[in-house]
C-alpha positions in Angstrom: 8.9 -23.7 28.7 7.4 -20.8 30.7 3.8 -20.0 30.3 3.4 -16.5 29.0 1.3 -14.3 31.2 -2.1 -13.4 30.0 -2.3 -9.8 28.7 -5.3 -7.7 28.2 -6.1 -4.8 25.9 -7.7 -1.9 27.8 -9.8 0.6 25.9 -10.4 3.9 27.7 -13.1 6.1 26.1 -14.6 9.3 27.5 -18.2 9.8 26.7 -21.3 11.9 27.5 -23.5 10.5 30.2 -26.6 10.4 27.9 -24.8 7.6 26.0 -24.5 5.3 29.0 -27.5 3.0 28.5 -26.9 2.8 24.8 -23.3 1.8 25.3 -24.6 -0.9 27.7 -26.9 -2.2 25.0 -24.2 -2.1 22.4 -21.5 -3.9 24.4 -24.0 -6.7 25.4 -25.0 -7.0 21.8 -21.4 -7.4 20.9 -21.0 -10.0 23.7 -18.4 -7.8 25.5 -18.9 -8.2 29.2 -15.7 -7.1 30.9 -16.3 -3.3 31.1 -17.0 -0.6 33.6 -18.2 3.0 33.4 -16.8 5.5 35.9 -17.4 9.1 36.7 -14.5 11.4 36.3 -13.7 13.4 39.4 -15.8 16.5 39.8 -17.4 15.9 36.4 -21.1 15.1 36.0 -21.6 15.4 32.3 -19.1 12.8 31.2 -18.0 9.3 32.2 -15.1 7.1 31.2 -15.7 3.7 29.6 -13.1 1.0 30.3 -13.2 -2.2 28.3 -10.9 -5.2 28.8 -10.3 -7.6 25.9 -8.0 -10.6 25.8 -5.0 -9.4 23.7 -4.6 -12.6 21.7 -8.3 -12.7 20.7 -8.7 -9.2 19.2 -7.1 -8.3 15.9 -6.2 -4.7 14.9 -9.2 -4.7 12.5 -11.6 -5.9 15.2 -10.3 -3.2 17.6 -11.0 -0.6 14.9 -14.5 -1.9 14.3 -15.3 -1.7 18.0 -14.3 2.0 18.0 -16.3 2.6 14.8 -19.4 1.1 16.5 -19.0 3.4 19.5 -18.6 6.4 17.3 -21.5 5.5 15.1 -23.8 5.0 18.1 -22.8 8.4 19.4 -23.5 10.0 16.1 -27.1 8.8 16.2 -27.5 11.2 19.2 -25.6 14.0 17.4 -22.7 13.5 19.7 -18.9 13.1 19.1 -16.5 11.1 21.1 -13.0 12.3 21.9 -10.0 10.1 20.9 -9.8 6.9 22.8 -6.7 5.3 24.5 -5.6 1.7 24.1 -3.1 0.1 26.5 -1.9 -3.3 27.4 -2.3 -4.5 31.0 -1.2 -7.7 32.9 -3.8 -10.1 34.2 -3.6 -9.2 37.8 -3.6 -5.4 37.0 -6.8 -5.6 35.0 -8.5 -7.7 37.8 -7.6 -5.2 40.5 -8.5 -2.1 38.5 -11.7 -3.6 37.3 -12.8 -4.6 40.9 -12.1 -1.1 42.1 -14.9 0.2 39.8 -17.6 -1.8 41.5 -19.5 -0.4 44.5 -22.5 -1.4 46.5 -25.5 -0.4 44.4 -28.9 0.3 46.1 -31.8 -0.3 43.8 -35.4 0.6 44.4 -36.7 0.7 48.0 -35.2 -2.5 49.5 -32.6 -4.1 47.3 -28.8 -3.8 47.5 -26.6 -5.3 44.6 -23.3 -6.1 46.3 -20.1 -7.3 44.5 -19.2 -10.6 46.1 -15.9 -9.5 47.6 -17.4 -6.6 49.5 -19.0 -6.4 53.0 -22.4 -4.8 53.5 -21.9 -1.1 54.3 -23.6 -0.1 57.5 -26.0 2.3 55.8 -27.4 -0.5 53.8 -27.8 -3.1 56.6 -31.6 -3.1 56.3 -31.7 -3.9 52.6 -32.2 -7.3 51.0 -28.7 -8.3 49.7 -28.1 -9.7 46.2 -24.5 -10.8 45.9 -23.2 -10.8 42.4 -19.9 -11.7 40.7 -19.7 -8.9 38.1 -17.0 -10.9 36.4 -19.7 -13.3 35.3 -21.3 -10.4 33.4 -24.7 -10.7 31.7 -26.4 -8.2 34.1 -25.1 -6.5 37.2 -28.1 -4.3 38.1 -26.6 -1.1 36.7 -28.5 -1.1 33.4 -31.8 0.8 33.3 -33.7 -2.2 32.0 -32.5 -4.4 34.9 -33.3 -1.6 37.5 -36.8 -1.3 36.0 -37.3 -5.0 36.5 -36.1 -5.0 40.1 -38.4 -2.0 40.9 -41.3 -3.8 39.2 -40.7 -6.9 41.4 -40.9 -4.6 44.4 -44.2 -3.1 43.1 -45.6 -6.6 42.4 -44.2 -8.7 45.2 -43.7 -12.3 44.1 -44.2 -13.8 47.5 -45.3 -17.4 47.3 -45.0 -17.4 43.5 -43.3 -19.6 40.9 -41.2 -17.5 38.5 -39.8 -18.0 35.0 -36.7 -15.9 34.2 -36.3 -16.1 30.4 -32.9 -14.9 29.2 -31.7 -15.1 32.8 -28.2 -13.7 32.1 -26.4 -13.4 35.4 -29.5 -14.6 37.3 -29.8 -11.3 39.1 -33.6 -11.1 38.5 -34.1 -14.7 39.7 -32.1 -14.0 42.8 -34.1 -10.8 43.4 -37.4 -12.6 43.0 -36.4 -15.3 45.5 -35.1 -12.7 48.0 -38.5 -11.0 47.7 -40.4 -14.2 48.6 -40.8 -16.3 45.4 -40.8 -20.0 46.2 -39.0 -21.2 43.1 -37.5 -19.9 39.8 -37.1 -21.6 36.5 -34.2 -19.7 34.9 -33.2 -20.3 31.2 -30.8 -18.8 28.7 -29.5 -19.9 25.3 -26.0 -18.8 26.2 -24.0 -21.5 28.2 -21.8 -18.8 29.7 -25.0 -17.1 31.2 -26.0 -20.5 32.6 -22.6 -20.7 34.4 -23.0 -17.1 35.6 -26.4 -17.8 37.0 -25.2 -20.8 38.9 -22.3 -18.9 40.3 -24.5 -16.1 41.6 -27.1 -18.5 42.9 -24.4 -20.1 45.0 -23.2 -16.7 46.2 -26.7 -16.1 47.6 -27.1 -19.5 49.1 -30.0 -20.6 46.9 -30.3 -24.4 46.5 -30.4 -26.0 43.0 -34.1 -26.9 43.7 -35.0 -23.3 44.6 -33.3 -21.6 41.7 -33.5 -24.1 38.8 -31.3 -23.3 35.8 -31.7 -24.7 32.3 -29.8 -24.2 29.0 -32.5 -23.3 26.5 -35.7 -21.3 26.4 -39.4 -21.6 27.1 -39.5 -25.3 26.0 -37.2 -26.2 28.9 -39.4 -24.5 31.4 -42.5 -26.2 29.9 -40.7 -29.6 30.1 -39.5 -29.2 33.7 -42.1 -27.1 35.6 -44.6 -28.8 38.0 -48.3 -29.1 37.3 -48.8 -25.6 38.8 -47.9 -23.2 36.0 -45.8 -20.1 36.2 -47.2 -17.1 38.2 -44.8 -14.5 36.8 -42.6 -14.4 33.7 -39.6 -12.1 33.7 -38.2 -11.3 30.3 -35.5 -8.6 30.1 -34.4 -9.0 26.5 -34.4 -6.8 23.4 -37.7 -6.2 21.6 -37.1 -8.5 18.5 -36.4 -11.5 20.8 -39.4 -10.7 23.0 -41.6 -10.7 19.9 -40.3 -14.1 18.8 -41.0 -15.5 22.3 -44.3 -13.8 22.9 -46.6 -16.4 21.3 -45.1 -19.1 23.6 -45.8 -17.3 26.9 -49.4 -18.8 27.1 -47.9 -22.3 27.3 -46.5 -21.8 30.7 -48.4 -18.9 32.4 -50.9 -19.7 35.1 -54.4 -18.2 35.2 -54.2 -14.6 36.3 -50.4 -14.8 35.8 -48.4 -11.7 34.8 -45.5 -11.0 32.5 -42.8 -8.3 33.1 -41.1 -7.2 29.8 -38.0 -5.0 29.9 -35.1 -4.3 27.6 -37.5 -2.2 25.5 -36.9 1.3 24.0 -39.6 3.9 24.7 -40.3 4.2 20.9 -41.1 0.4 20.8 -43.9 0.6 23.3 -46.7 1.2 20.9 -45.7 -1.5 18.5 -45.4 -4.1 21.3 -48.7 -3.1 22.8 -50.4 -3.8 19.5 -48.4 -7.0 19.1 -49.4 -8.5 22.5 -53.0 -7.2 22.1 -53.4 -9.5 19.1 -52.1 -12.4 21.2 -54.8 -11.8 23.9 -52.7 -9.9 26.4 -53.6 -6.7 28.3 -51.1 -4.1 29.3 -51.4 -3.3 33.0 -48.5 -0.9 33.5 -45.8 0.9 31.5 -42.8 2.4 33.2 -39.9 4.2 31.7 -36.3 5.2 32.8 -34.3 7.2 30.4 -35.0 5.8 26.9 -35.8 2.4 28.3 -39.2 1.0 29.1 -40.9 -1.8 31.0 -44.4 -3.3 30.4 -46.5 -5.5 32.7 -49.0 -7.8 30.9 -51.8 -10.2 31.9 -53.9 -12.5 29.8 -57.4 -11.2 29.0 -60.0 -13.8 30.3 
C-alpha cells in the first residue's frame, strides 16, 4: 500500500501592519508555529500572513475558529480583515514556499539572525551570526519582544556571565548571550518541542552541551543543576501572567548584583509589573518599548 503524501492547509490572510506583533502573540498562544508574514510588493501598509497546518489535524470547525480569532483580534484595534484564502499544498511545496519567506535579519548593532540554509551576505560579514532553523519555531528574532531582548543583551554585555534563559523557546536568546561572551547558559522550557528546537539551534551554532545546557522544566531545574556560583543574568521572554507566577522564584537562583531582563510585556502592563516586583524587593533599572511591547531590567535591592 502506498503512503499517502502529507498535505498541508495554507491560510493566506492580508492584514494591516499594525496587527503584526499581535498576530505573532496570538499564533504563539495557539501553538501555531509554521507561519510567515510577508510584505506585498510596493505596499507598506499591509502584509500577508501565511499559515501552514497539517491537513489531517485541523477540522473545518477548528479552521473557522482560527479565522474568528484573527478577526476578533483585529476588531480590538477597530480594524477589519479582508476575506482569507484557504488552499491545499503538497509537503515539498509548503517547505519551499515557506523557506523563501525567510531572509537574513540584522538585529541591534551587531547581531545577524540567519536561517540555517543561507550563507552570510557580504554586507553582514562583520556581525555576530546566530544560525536558526525557523522550522523549529518558538522564536526566530522577528517578534518585537525578542528583538528588545537581543538589543538589551547588547546594552548589558553578558561577557563572562552565567545566564538563565527561562522559557527558552528556540534558544535564540541563549545563543545570542553566548555569542556576546556569556560563559554558560542554563536554558529551560516546559514544552518538550521547545527543548528539541533549542538543541537543534545550539548545534547549528556549534555550542557544546556543556556551554548551552538545556533542561525540560522551569526554575527548579536551573536551581538543581547550576554550580555553586549563582546566575548573573536571567532572561525571561514570556507573557506577563507567566512572569508573575515565576517572579517569586527568581531570588532562588540570582547572584548578588545579578539582573533580570523581562520581555513579552505589553506597554500597559508596565505599571502593574513595577508594583508587583517592587513588593518582592526588586528595583527597575530600565524600561524600553518597541511598538506596543515592553522590556524591563531589574536588580535586587540590597
